[in-house]
N, C-alpha and C positions, 0 to 999 in steps of 0.2 A: 269695480265698488260692491258691484250686488253679487260677484263670488263670495268675497269676504265678509256681506253682509249676512248671507244665506248661511254661511260657516259660525259665525258669532251665535246666530239664532241656535243651530245643533248644538254648541258647546255648550250654551247656558241649560239647554232641555237635559244635557246629560249632566250638570251642577248640581239638582237637586239632590241634597245629602240629608237632608234631615227628616225625609218624610219616606218612610215606605209599606209597600203592599204586604200585608199577612192576612191570608186568609179571603173572608170578605170586609174586613175592616182595613185601618189605615194604621199604622203604628207611627205613632207622632212624639220625636224625641232632639233634644239640643244637646250639642257637643260646644263645653267654654273653654278655650285654651285657657291653661293659670300657670303662673311664675311667681318665683319668690321674690318677697323684699326681704333681702338680706345684705348687709355691708360686716364684710371681714377681710383680712390682710394676715400676710404673713407673720408681720410684727408683733399681732395682738399678744399679749398676756393672755395665757390659759383661763385664767378667771373671767376675764373680760371675753374671750372666747366662747367658752361656754353658756356665759348669759345670751350673746348674740344668736346662738345656734339654738337656744332653747327654743326662740318663738318660730315655729315653722309659718311665716307670715304669706302662705299660698292665695293668692287674688285672681279674678278675672274683672276682664274691663266690659261696659254697658254704657251706651251713651244714654243720656236721662235727658227727659225735657225737650223743650220746642229748640232750644239751643243746640243737643245734641251734645254735651257735654260728655267726655271721656269720665267715669268715675270707676276709680278699682275700690272691687268688694272684696274682702278677706272671709275666706271660709272657715266655719266655725261649727261641728259636729256638735258639742256642747252646749251651745247657748242657743236661743229659740227665736228671736226677735230679727227683722230685716229693716236695717238702721242705714241712715244716711247723716253725714256728718254737714251740718250748715256754714254755709259761709258768714251768716251774719250772727255772728257770736262775739263775746266780752272778748277783751283781750287778754284775759286769764284762759280761754279756751282754746283747743287746736281749731283754729281755721278750717272750715272744711272745703272743697272744691266745687261745692253744687251751691250754685246760688239759685233757693226758691222764688225770689223775686226777679228776676229773668226770665223765667219760662211762664210762658204764657197758660200753659195747661195744669199748675200747679194748684193745687186745693187743699186747703185744710181742712180736713175731718171732723176732726175734734181739738179743744183746746188742751193747755201744757198738761200733761200728766206728769207724777213723779214716782221714781221707782226706786225701792231699797234692795233690790237684789240682783242688779244690772250694772254694767259700765255706764250706762247712761243713766243719769240721775234725774234731765227734764228732757223731755220728748212731746211731739206733736203728733196724732196719727194722721196722714198724707195721703196725696196721691198725687201721681205725675204719670206721664206716659214713660215707656221705658221701650227702646230699639232692641228689640230682642234681635232680629232677622232683619231682612231687605224690604221683606214685604207685610212684617209683624209686627207693630208697636203699639201693644195693648195698654191700659192704665192699671199699675201696681200700686197696692198699698203699703204703706213702710212707717217708720216714726222718723220723722227729721229730729235729728240730737242737737239742744240748742247747749244743755251741760252736761258736762262728765263727773263722775267720779274720782276723788280726790287719787290722784297715782296709778290710774287705769291705764292698761297699754291698748292707745288706739291711733289711729290714721287720718288723716284727712280725709281720707274717702267714706266706704262704707264697708256694713258687715253683712254677711248671709247665714243668719244662724238655722242650723240644720237638726236643732234636737227635735225630739218627740210632743213634747208640750210646753206652754208656757209657764211664766211664774205667774202669781196670782194680777199682780197688776200689769201686765202684758198682754196686748188684744191678738187672738187668733187671729186676725184679718191681716196684721203686720207678719207674713210667713210666706218665706221666698219660693217655697214649693207649692202651697196653697194656691197662691199669686199664679203660679203657672196653669194647674190643673183648672181652676177658675176660668180661665180665659183661653180653654183649650189648643192650650200649648204644645200639652204633652199627652201621653196613653196613659200612663200610671204614676203614679207618685214614688218612683223608684230611683234612688240615682247611685252614683259610682264613682271613687276619686282614682283614676289611674296615671299612674307616673309614665313617661316615653320611653324609662329605662331604668335596672336596678342598680346602678351605679349613683352611690350615695351622695356625692355631690351634682349629680344632675338634680334640679330643680323646676323642672317644667312638665306638664301633664296635660289632661282634660279631666275637667266635672262634666259627668255625662248624666244627663236627667232627664227619664221622662218611660222608660222601658227595660227590659232586662237583655243585657247584652245578645241572649240567642235570638230576641226578636228580631234585631237589626241587622246582624253579622254571626248569621249561621255559619259562616266556614269556620270560622274562629272559636263558636263559643258552642256546645250540644247542648238541650234542656237534660238529657238521660246525666250528665257529668255535674248538675248542679246541686249545690246542697244549702242546707241553713237550716238555722233552730231560729227562736225565740230569744228576744233580747228578753235580758232578767232586770228585776228592781234592784235599781240603786241603793245610795245610802240614806236617799230622800224617801223610800220604799215606793216609789213610782218606775215602770218599766223605762230604761234610758237604754242607748246601745254599749250595754255591756253585756259578757258572756261571762257565765257562772263555770269554768274550767274544771270536771272532773278530778285531773292531776297536772301536776305543775314538778317534770323530772329534769333532773341533769343525769345525764350517763346515765346508768341505770337506777339512780337514784331519784325516789320522789321527796319531793323538799315542801311538798302542797297540796292542800288537798279542799277541794270544792270552795276555790278561790275566785272571788269578783275582780272580773278586769275590764278595766273601761277604752273604748275605742277612742282614740285623740290625736289624729291627722294635724290638729292646728298645734301641737309641740314637737320639735325636730327631736327630739328622743325616745325612748322607752324609760320609763321608770320602771324598776325591781323594788320587788320590796325585804323586809328584812332577813326573811329564810333565805332567799339567793344570795344574797349579799354576807350574810352568816354562814352559807354555804361555802364561797367562795374564798370568804378570808381566810376559810381554815385549810384550804389548800397549803400544802408546803410549799410550791412553787410560787403562789401570789405573796405567803409572809417573805419569802428569800427576796424575791424582786420588789415589794411594797418597801418592806421594812429593812434590811439588810442591804440590798444593794443601791446604785445612785442611778439607777437608769430609768425608775418608774416610780410615779408622784399621786399625790391627790390634792385636790383645790377644793375650797370652800364659798360657797357663793349665794347668795340670796334673791328670790324672785319675791317683789311683793308689790307687783304692780299689773297684776292679771287676776280676775274673779274679784277683786277686791271687798265687792257686798254680796256673795254666793254665801249660802246659808252653811254650808260645809265645803270650803274649799278643797280643792283637790290638787291645785298647781302651786298654790302661793307656799311658801317657807323655804328653809334652809336645805341646802342639797349638797354633795359629794361627788365632784367627779373626778374619775382616774385616766391620766395619761401618762405613758413613756416617750421616750427619746424616739426618734422619728428611724435610726436605724436599728432600734431593738426588734428583736424578732420574736412579734406578737406572740407566736405558737410556743415557746419556754415557759408561759404562764398557765400554758396546762387547762384552760379554761374548757369544759364541752357545751356542744349545743344547749339550748333548754327546748323544752317540748313539753307544748300546751296540748292534754289530752280531751277531745271533746267526745266524749261517748255519744250523746245524742244525736251527731253527723257521722259518727264511727271517722270521726278524723282527726289528727294528729297535726297541730301549725308548730313549722321547726324552725328557731330562730337562730339563724346561723353564724357563729360566733365571730367568723374570719369575715364577715360583713359588718360587723359593728364596730369599725374602727375606720377612722379618718383620720387622714393627714394635713397638716396644716403647719407652715411656718418649720420648726424643729422639732415637732413632736407627732407623735398619733395619739387620738381621742378615744375613747371607749365610748360607746354611744348608750350605754345603759348608766344612767344616774341612780344612784343612793339618796333617797330623802331623809336628812339628817334627825327629824323628828317626826316620823311620817304617823300621826297618830289613826289615820285612816288605815294605815299599813296596805296601800292598795299596788297594784300593779296597773301603767298607763302605756298603752301602746301606740305610740307615734312615730314620727316619720320611717325611722328604720323597718318596725313593721309593713307600714303600707308600702314599703318598697319590694318586700319581698311577697306580696299579698293582697291580689285585687279584688278589694270587697265589695259586695253589693248589699246596699241597705233599701230595705221595703216601709217604706213610712204608714203606710195604711195597715200592713199587717203585724207590724214592730220586729221584723225578723232582718234576720243578719245572713250573707251566704255568701258561698264563694263557688267557683269552677276547677273539679280536683284536678282536670284536665282542659288544656287551653292548646289546641292546634295552631299549627303555624302560623304566622301572620303573614299569610298570602293571599287573605281576604280582599285588602285593599290593593296591592299591589297586582293581582289579579283583575280588580277593575279597573285599575288604571291602564293596563296593559288593554284589555279590552275597550277603554276608551280609547285609549291612542290607534290600536287596531283599528276601531269604527272610523274614527278622525281619517286615519290615511287610505282607506277604502273611498270614504267622501269625497276624497282630498283628489285620488287618483282617477275616481267616476267624472268630475266634474273637469277635470284636467283634459283627459280624453275626449268630452262631450265639444270643452272649448277647443282643443286640437283640431277634432274633427270638422265642427263647423268653420273655423278658418281654413282649413283644406278647401271645403266644399266652396268657401265664397273665394277663395283664388283660383279656384278652376272654372266657377261661374263667370269670372271677369274677366279671365281667359280666351274661355270659350265665346265671349261676347261679341258680335261683329263689330268691326273697329269702324271708327268716327274717321272720315278722310278729311283732309285737310283742305283749304282753299286752293292749293296751289297744285292738289293732286285733282281734285274736281276740275279745274280749267284745263289741266291736263287730257283728261278724259273725254274734254267737250271736243278738244283739239282733234284727238284720235278720232272721234265719233264723226266730222265733217271732212275730215281727208278720205277715211272710207266712203263716204256719201259720194263724194268728189268722183272718184277711182271708179263707182260704180256706173257713175253717169256718161263717161266717156263711152 
């Protein structure tokens, strides 16, 4: 029993994952596993499938309150507030999983506030404990949502906004990453969204908050290979998670210059601008297969339940999606890769067109959408882009970056193997001690004088008396 107890203590020491030494200080960061909330099947009609794939609802689970209620929090890069849907709402509202009246730690900080540019229309600034890790349950401030705007796309869980600044009516206190830093849980306000694989149908990954990857995983990520640039002003003239690309090239042709492109991991597609679709629609191969042949099609659908109250909506509107028969050879369309040239970083992002198709049911779907009436004529980089590039976002410096070279993923394997090797050595060492002690005890036991039985003692007396009589005679 003591052997397993000692071993469990040793294992628990080796299982400390989120704190690592760095020079004279300590690097603090957290990794949250995320997955996607999505419902699709092979029998879905293309229009419905496009709409379902549009929402890349990736979420992490966090236990909240004294009841440790598990709440799914959905990740939004282009929204700010940290929100939880309340269970105590009117019947016409989405009933949340979180019941604030059941948590003994819940506290309302301010009364009801009303919002004009948010999915939430009515909410209260509040606080409660969040069970971030086994040894850490700090108080976080958030908005408890009691009412939502009409047609907003929400769930019964919560929302983690990672935008750089709040709208006028939103409190800066209700910010997830600020709460993490104020509670000394993370070292830096740096975060990243990392998928487990680059397969388009794979929807699991990690939200990593607190430090640059080269600070906690120096084997895979080297600081000398990290490049970044400042975020740019968006359409509302404030710095956002936006890059201004110097050139957009298809094959050798420059189709755009000085183009703003938004990072949008909360959506499941890439949205191309008018110049891009004008270019590919003028390809003879595209015109043939979409206009004359009977194996490629287009479908129009409308997204009207996101960013309902945003001042300059980027997502809402009418879209055109393109798809072909499942057995159609996509290469025949002759579409070249898209290259996004960022001279400030001396780097070109390549969007591989071969990876921009997914199969479902009887069709293959193109993961780049066209907005039918694109008043802002924007590029939006959603899930397919984040599948190809592991982007790092620096909240304080308002910078976006990536590693131009990532070394083979041997750090975790090596660490795992090293730990296993240490465990084996410890187990073998303890077994040798146990076996040695066992042999020593056995040997000591066999060498001890044997205690005589009663009849043997009588026999000894008998022999002694007999010998005495002989001598006397």
